[in-house]
N, C-alpha and C positions, 0 to 999 in steps of 0.2 A: 504493500500500500504506500509505504513511504517513497519507494522508487517511482511508482506511478504518479504520485502527487508531485514529485519533483519534475517529472517529464511534462505534466500538465501545466505547471507554473512556467516552465521554460517556453512551452508552446504559446501560452497566453502572452508572455512578454514579447515574443517574436511577432505575434499578430499586432500588438499595440505599436511596436516600433515600425512595422510595415505600414500601418495606417498613417503614421506621421510622415513617412518618407515617400510613399507612393500615392499619387492622387487617385481617388476613387470616384468615378462618375456618379455612383449611387449615393455617395455621402460627401458632398463637396466641403462641408464644414469640418470634416475630420482631418483635412490636410493643411499643411502650412500655406497660408495665402501669400502670394508674392506681392511685395510692396513696390510702388513706383520709386524710381531713384530720386534722391534729394535734389532739390534745385535751390539756387541762391536767390533770395528776394531782398533787394536793397531795403534797409530799414526806412528810408525816406518814403517808401510806398505805403507803409502802415503807421508810421509815427507822425504825430502832428506837432507843429511848432506854434506855441502860444505867445511867443514874444519874438522880436526882431533879433536875430543872432548878431547882425552887424552892430546893433546898438550895444549889445552885451560885450562884444569884442572891444568896442571903444572904451568901455568902463574897465576892462581888464588890462588892455595894452596901453591905454591912456596917451601915449605919445608916439609920433613918427610912424603911423600906420602905413602910409604910402612908401616910406623908405624901407620898412620891413618887407612889404610885398614885392618891391623892386628887387631886393636882395634874394628873396626866396626864388624869384624867377631866374636870376643870374645863376644861382646854384643848380636849379633844375635843368638849365640849358647847357651846363658845362660838362664836357666829357670826363673831366678829371674827377667828377663827383659820382661816377660809377652808376649811372642810370640803368635800371633793369626793368624789363617789361614782365609784369606778373598779372595774370587775369585780365588782360586788356588795358592795364594801367601802367604808367611809368612810376617807378619808385627810385629815390636816391638813397642808397645804402652803402656805407663803406664796405670794402671787401676785406672782411676779417680773416679770410683764408690766406691772405698774403703773409709772408714772413714779417718778422719785426722790422727788418731792414727795409723791406718794400713799403710797409705802412709808414715808416718815417719819411721816406722819399716822397710818398704821395702827399703827406702833410705839407711838405715844402712846395710841391707843385701846386697844391691848392692855394697856398698863400700867394705864390707868384701869380696865379690866375686872378685872384681877387685884387691883388696889387695893381695889375695891368688895367683893371676895370674901375679903378679909382675908389675902391671900397674904403681904403684907409686914409684917404685925403682928409687932413685936418685933425686926425686922431691925437696929435700932439701939438701941432703948430697953431691950431685955432683955439681960441679961448671963449668962455661964456657957456651959459646953461644950454643953449640950443646945440652947440657942438658936442657937449658932454652927453646929452640925451640921445643924439643921433648915434654916437659911438656905442652907447649901451644898448640901443635898439638893434644895431647891426650885430653886436655880440650875442644878443638873445637869439637872433635868427641862426647864427652859426652854431650855437649850442644845440639847436634842434637837429642838425645834420650829424656832427661828429664831435665828441668831447675832446679828442686829441687835438683837433684843429683849434678848438676854442681855448684849450689850455696853452698851447704854444703862443697864440696871440695874446692871451692874458699875461703870460710871462714876459713877452717882448714889450708890450705896450704899457701894461698896468704895473708890473713889478719893476722891470728894468727902466722903462720909460718914466713910470710914476716916481721912482726913486730919484731920478735926475730932475724931474720937474719940481718935486716938493722937498727933497732933501738937499738938492743942489742950489746954486745961485746962477746969476747971469752968465758967468764964464762957462758953466757946464751946459746951460741951455743953448748958448750960441754954438758950442762945439759939437754937441751930441744929439740934440733933439731932431733936427731935420734929417740927419742920416739915419736915425732910428725910424722915423716915419716912412722913409723910402726904402728901408731894408738895405741901405748901403752898408750897414753893419747889423749884426744880429746879436741881441742882448740876452743875458740870462741873469739870474738872481741868486747869489751864493750866501744864503743865511744858514740853512739847516746843516748840521754836522752829524757824523756817525754817532757821536756821544751826546749831542744836544739838539733837540727839536723844538718843543714848546718853550723850553727854558732858554730863551735867547741870551739872557744875561750871563749864562754859564758857558757860552761858546769859548773854544780854546785857541782858535786862530789868533796870532799875535802880530801886531804891526808896531814897529818902532820908527823913530825919526832919526835919520842920519843928518846931523847938523852941517857937516862939512860938504856933503853932496847936495843938500837941500832936497832929499828924497825920502819917501817912506819905503820901508822894507817889510814885506808881508811874508809870514812864515807859518807853515803847518808843523807845530812842534811834536806832535804825536799822532798815532793812527786814528785815535778817536776824534781828532780835530779835522780830519778830511771832510771837505764839503760833500754832502750826500743828497741824492734825489734832485740834483740841479737840472731842471728842465731846459733842454737845448744844449747842454754842455757836452754830451757824449759825441756829437757829430757836427753840429752846425754853428753854435754860438761863437762869435769873435770877441765879445767883450762881456764882462760881468761886473755886477756890483758886489763887492766882498764885504761882509760884515765881520768885524774883527775887534778884539780888545786893542785899545790904543795905549801904548806905553811910552810916556815922555819922561826922560831922565829917571827911569826906575819907578815912576808913579803910574799906576793904571788909571786911566781916565774913563774907562768903561767902553761900551760897544759903540763903534763908529762905522761909517760906510765909505768905501773907496772904489774908484773905477780902475779896473785892470783889464788889459788886453790878454786874451788867452789863445788866440789864433790870429794868423795874418789873413789877408783877404783871399788867399789861395787855399785856406783851410789847414795850413800847417800849424801845429801846436807851438806856442811861443816858448822860448828858453825859460828855464826855471819853473816850468809848469808841467805837471803830470796829470793826465786825464784817463779815467777808466769808465767803462760802461756799467750801469747798474743792472743790466740784464733784462730778461723777459719778465713781464708782470702779469697780473690777473686781468689787467685792462690798461688802457692808455698806451698801447704799444706803438702808437703813432707819435709819441713824445720820446725824444732821445734823452732820457734821464741819465746824468753822469755824475762821476765823483772827481773832485779836484784836490790836488796837493800843491801848495805853494812852497817852493824851495828858495827862500830869501829873494823873492821877486821884488825888484825895484820899480817904483812908479813915481812920477813927478809929485811934488808937494801939492800942486793944484788939483790933483785927482781926489783929494778928500772932499766929500760932499759936505759943504760947510754952512748950511742954512742955520744950524743950531750951534755949532762950535767950529773953531778953526785953529790952525797952528801957524804962527808967524814964521817968516824965513829964519829968524834967529832962535826958533824952537820954543817960543812961548805958547802955552795953551790958552786959548781965548774963548770965552762963552759968556753971554749975558745971563744965562741960566746957571746959577751957582749950585743949586741942589741937584745931586746926581740922579735922584729918582725922577724929578721933574724933567731933567735933561733926557733921560732914557725914554720917558713917555713921549716927549716932543719928537725924538728921533723916529719912533714907531708909529705915531699918530697918522702920518700920511698914508700908511700902508693898509688902511682899512678897505681900500678898493678891492683887494683880493677877496676878502670875506664877502663883500657885497656881490661880486660876480659869482662866487660859488653858491651863495644863497639863492640868487635868482635863477641860476642855471639848474639847480636842484628842482625847483618848482617846474620849470619847463620840461625837465626829464620826466617828472611824475605825470605831467599832463599828456606827454606822448604815450606813456604807458597806459593811462586811463582812457584816452581817446581810442587807442587801438583795441584794448580789451572790452570796452563798453560797446563799441561798434560791432565787434565780433559777437558779443552776447546778445545783440539785437537781431542777429541773423542765424545764429547757431542754435539748433534745437536738440533736446535730449530728454528721453523718457516721456511717458504719457501720464497724465493726471487721472485718466479714466480708462477702463478696459477698451482696447481697440481704438482709443481716441488718438488724436494727433499728438506728436511730440511737442513739448513746451519750450518756448524760447528761454534761454539761460537767464536772461534778466527778468523774466516773469516769476522766477523762483525767489521767494522772500530771502532765502539764505544768500543768494547771489547778489541781491540788492544790498544786503547787509555787508557783503564783502567790499563792494566797490563804491557805493554812493556816499558813505561817510568820508571816504578818502577823496572823492571828488569835491565834496564840500570843503574839506581841509585845504585842498589845492587852490580852490577859489580864495579862501581866506588868506592863504600864504601869498597868493598873487597880490592881493591888496597890501599885505605887509611888505612885500618886496618893492612895490611902487612907492610906499612911504619911505622905505630905506633909500631908494634911489634919489628921491627928492631931497632928503636931508643931505645926501652926498653932493649932488650938483649945486645945491644952494648953501654949501657949508661955509661956516665962518669960524674964527678961533673959538667963539663961545659955544659952538655946537660940537666940538671935538669929543667931549665926554659922551654926549648922547649918541653920536655916531659910533663910537667904539663899543659902548655897552649894547646898543640895539643890534649892531651888525654881528657882535659875538653871539648874542642870544638867538637871533634869527638864523645865522649860519648853522648853528647846532640843531635847532628844531627843524629847519627846512631839509637839511641833509638826512637826518634821521627819518623824517617823514618820507623822503624820496626812496630810501632803501626799503622801508616797509611797504610802500606802495608798489614798487616794482616787483617785489616778491609776491604780493597778493595778486597783482595783474598777471604775473607769470603763471601762477597756479590756476587762476580763473580761466586761462586760455588752454588749460590742459597741455597735451603734448605739443600743440602748435606754439605755445609760449616758450617752449624749450628750443625752438628753431631760431638760429641766429638771424636769418633774414627778417623775421618778425620783430626784431629789435629788442623786445622787452627783456628777455633773458640775458642777452649780451650786455644790455645797459647796466645791469646789476654790477658786473665786473668793471665796466667803464667808470661808473660813478661811485663805487665803494670807497675810493681814496678820499672822497670829499669829507668823510667823517674825521679824518686826521690831518689833512694838509691845510695850510694857513691856520693852524691851531687845532689841536685835538679837541673834539666837541666837549668832553667832560671837563677839560681844563678851561675852555672858554666859558662854560657855565659857572665854573668856580670864580672866574674873573668878574662875571656879571654880579654874583653874590657879594664879592668884595666891594664892588662899586656901590651896591645897594646898602651894604652895611656902613660904608663911609658916609653916605647921605643920611642914614638913620642916626649915626653917632653925632654928626655935625648938627642936625636939627635938634636933637635932644640937648646937646651941650649948650647950644646958643639959645635954646628955648624959642626957636623960630619955626614957622610952618614949613612943611616940605614943599620944595619947588624943583621941578625938573624930573626927567625920567618917568613921567606919568604918575609920580607918587603923590600928587596933590590929593588923591582920594583919602590918603592917610590923615588929612586934616579934619575930615568930617566925622560924623558919628559912625559907629560900627554897623555895617549892614546886617539886617536880620532876615534869615531865610524862613519863609512861611512854613508852618508845620504840615500843611496840606498843599502839595504842589499840583494844581490843575493844569490842563493842557494850555490854557490861555496864559497862565503865569509862566510856565516853562518856556513859552515862545516869546515872552516879553523881553526886549533888549535890556530893559532896566533890571529885571531879575537876573538875567545872564551876567550883566556887568557887575551887579552886586555880589553874585556868587564868586566871580573871579577876583574881585577886589577883596572880599572877605578872606579868601584863601591866601592871597599875596600879603595882605596886612598881617594876618595872624602868623604866617610863616616867617615874615621878617621880624616880628616881635620875638618869636620863639628862637630864631637863629641868633639874634643879638643877645638874648638872655643866655643862651647856651654857651656862646663864645665868651661872654663876660664871666660866666660861672667857671669855666675852665681857667681863665686868666686869674681869677681870684684864688685858684688853687695852685698858682705858681707856673702855669703853662704860658709859654710865649704866645703872642698874638697869632703867629703863623701856625704853631702847633695846635692851638685852640681851634683855629679855622679848619685844620686838617681833621681833627676829631669830630667836627660837626658836619662832616661831608654829606650825611644823609639828609639833613635839613637843607643843606645847600642845594642838593639835587632837586628837592621838591620846590624850593624857592625860585631857582632859576627857571624851571618850567612854568611856574605860576606867573612870573614876570613876563615871559615871552607870550604865553597864552592870552594874558590880559591885554598886552600891547597889540597883538594881532587882532583880537576881537574889536578893539577900538578902531583900528584901521578899516575893518569891515563895516562897522556902524557908520563911520564917516563917509565911506563910499556909497553906502545905501542911502544916506541922507541926501545925497546930491541927485538922486533919481526921482522923477515925478511919479505920482501914484499911477498904478496900472499893473498889467500882468508881469512886466519886467521886475518891478519893485516887489511884487508878491513872491516871485521865484527867488529873488535875492533874500527875502525874509526867510523862506524855507531853508536856503543854504546856510544863512547865518545861524538860524536855530539849530540846524544839524551840526554845524561846527561847534557851537557852544555846548550842546548837550552831549556830543560824543566825547568832548574833553572832560565834561563832568563824569561821564560813565567810565572812561578809561583811566583817569588818574585816581589811584587809591587814596590819595591825600584827602579827598572829600569825605571819605568814610573814616580814614585813619584818625583824623583830627576832629571828627564830629561835625563837619559843616553840613553834611547830609545825613539824615536818619536812614536806616535800612529801607523803610517804607518809601521815602523820597527817592532813594537810589533806584528802587524798583519802578517808580513812576517815570524817572528819567529814561530807563531802559525801554519801557513800553512806548514812550514818546518817540524815541529814536526809530523804533520799528514803524510807527505810524508815518514818520517823516520819510522813511525809505519808500513807502507806498505812494506818498504824495509827490515825491521827486521822480519816481519811475517814469511817468508820462513825459517828463522834460529831459530825460537822459540824453537823447540824441541831440536836442537843441543845445544842451549845455556843453557837450563836447564839440559841437559844431561852432560854438562861440569862442573857442580857445585860440583861433587865429593860426592854426597849424595846417598848412596845405596837405592835401591827400598824399602827395608824393613823399612826405616826411614821416608818414605812419608806416606800420608794418602791413604787408599785403593782406593779412587775415582781417584787417579792418574793413575790407571790401569783399570782392568775390573770391572767397577762399577755396571754392570748388574749382573754378577755372584756374586759379593760381597754382593748383596742385594737379591739374589734369595731365594726361599723357601728352597732349599737344604742347604743353608748356615744357615738358621734358625734352621733346624733340627740338623745340625752339631754342 
C-alpha cells in the first residue's frame, strides 16, 4: 500500500506540473498566461504639472540662468565630453573605463576646450558681484558633468588663484593673475601634508630667510612634512602656493604662504623639487593628485604672499596684526571659497541622483497590488516615496542654503568674515553628508540599474566621497562651528549684552514652548518649525557651555574640556546648521506670491523641517518632543510623502539639469538596454 501510495503521489505531481507547462485547450485557465512585453511610457504622459517649472527653477538657481544654459549647450556639443546615444537620446558621461592617465589627459583637454570658448574670461581679472556670480554659475554647470573637471578648476582658480588674489598684494596680482586666467601657467595649492591635514597650524614644512641673498629657503625636513593630495601636482601644475612655518632669526612666526615654481613651461620638474604620484583613488581619477618635497628650494623674497605680514629686505618681520591667533585667522579667512564650492556642488550631485532615480521610479513598475492586476509604479509605493521624497525636500532646502552662502561670499566685507567661515563650515559638512546618503539611497532605489556606471548614481558615490574630508574634515568643521558659537555665548554673557550675529538673536527672546498636542496644522506651521529648531539650538548651546565650564572648573584646559564635550558639540553643530537652512527656506518662500507654487514650497519646507525632527534623536534625547509628539511627526511625514507624490516629476523637472546630464535610466531605459543599442 505504501508503495502504491507513493506511485500515486508521484503521478499526481506529474499531472499538476504538466498542467502548468502545457497549454490545455479544454482548460485555458490552468496554464501560464503569456504577458505582453513591457513598454516604456514617459512619465510626462501620466503626470500633471500644477505649477510652472520655469518659475521654480528661477527660485532655485536665482542667478545667471541664461549663462548656465549656454554652458550646458557648449558641453553637450563638445566631442571631448564623450556624448553617447542611449535610447534615442544623447547623454554626456565621462568615460570611467579609461585608465587614470587617460582620465587626467581628458580633464586637461576639456579645460582647453572651455578655455578656447571663453568660459573662463574674467574669472580672475574682472571684479564685482556680477563677475563672481557668473563664475559660480559656470562652476555649478561643470559640476553636473564631471567632478574631476570641477575640482581641477577649483584648485586652479579658487585655491591657487584665490590665494594670490586675497593673500597677495598688487605685485602678485600684476605678475600672476592674468597668466592664471589664461592657463599660461597652471597652479596648485600645497597646504595638506602627510602628517597634517585639518590641523594647518601643525604643518612641518619650514621656510627661513637668507638675509645675504634676500631669498626664502623652503625645506621639507621630514617625511611627514611632504605635501600630500596636491591636486594638479603629479603631472600638470607649474606653480604652487606653499604653506609653511616661517622662521626668522630662530623665531617661528607661524604659517605663511609662498609662491614657488615646481615645473618649467615644458613640464620639466624644477631643481630642488621632488614630485611623486598619489596613485589611483576610489574616485576623482581625472585629478592628478601628487606629493611634493622641497629640498632647500630658493625663491625671491617677493614671493611671500604679504597681505597680512611681510619680511623686509633686511629681515624684519612686519605685520599690523600682532596677535598670532588673529594673524592665523586672517591668513585663512580668504580660503572659504573652497568650502562654498564643495557645499554647492554636493547639492547639485544629490539633485542629479534624485532626478535620475525619481524619473526612473515614475516609469518602472514592479509587483501587483491585486491578483492578476497591473504592476505598480515604484513611486506609487509609500515605502519608495519615503525613501526619496524627504531627500528631495532636503535638497531643495540645501539649495536655498547654498544660495544664501553664495550671496554672503560675493557681497563679503571684513565684518562678514566670521559669518562666512562659520556658515560655510556648517553647510559644507551637512551638505556633503546629505549628498553621500542621498546617492546611496538613489543607488538602491534604482536596483541593479543604479549599480551601472553609465547611470551615474553609483559612480558618483566614489567621485564625491572625498568631499567629507577635503577642505576640512566634516567632524572637525562642526567642532569649529561649536567653538564659534561658544565664543559668542561667553562674550554675550560676560558683557551682559544681547546676542547678535550668526542667527543667534532668537536667544534673546523667551524660551519657545512646544504644544503638548501636535496637530497637522501646527506641525506644518513655519512658526512651530522654527520654534522647535530654535529650542533645540538654544538648549544645546546652554548645555554645551555649562559642560565645558564644568570640566574647566575641575582643572581641565579649555581645549580638553571642549574635546570631552564632543557629543554635545555634534548635536549643537547640526542644530545650528538645520536652523540656518530652515531660515533660508522660509525667506525664499516668503518672496513667492500665493498660488500653487507657494503651496508646493510649503509642503517641501514642512517635509524638510519634520524629517529633521524625526531623524535627529536630540529631540527625544533632551525632551523637546514627547514620544507621542514624535509619533505625530512620523505620521505627518508619511502624509506629506503622499501629498508630494503628484508633484514629483514637476519638482525634479524644476532643478535646471538638462536631460543629457542625467543617467539614461531617467528616460527610456528599455531602449537604452535593447539589442539594437548593443549593436550600435
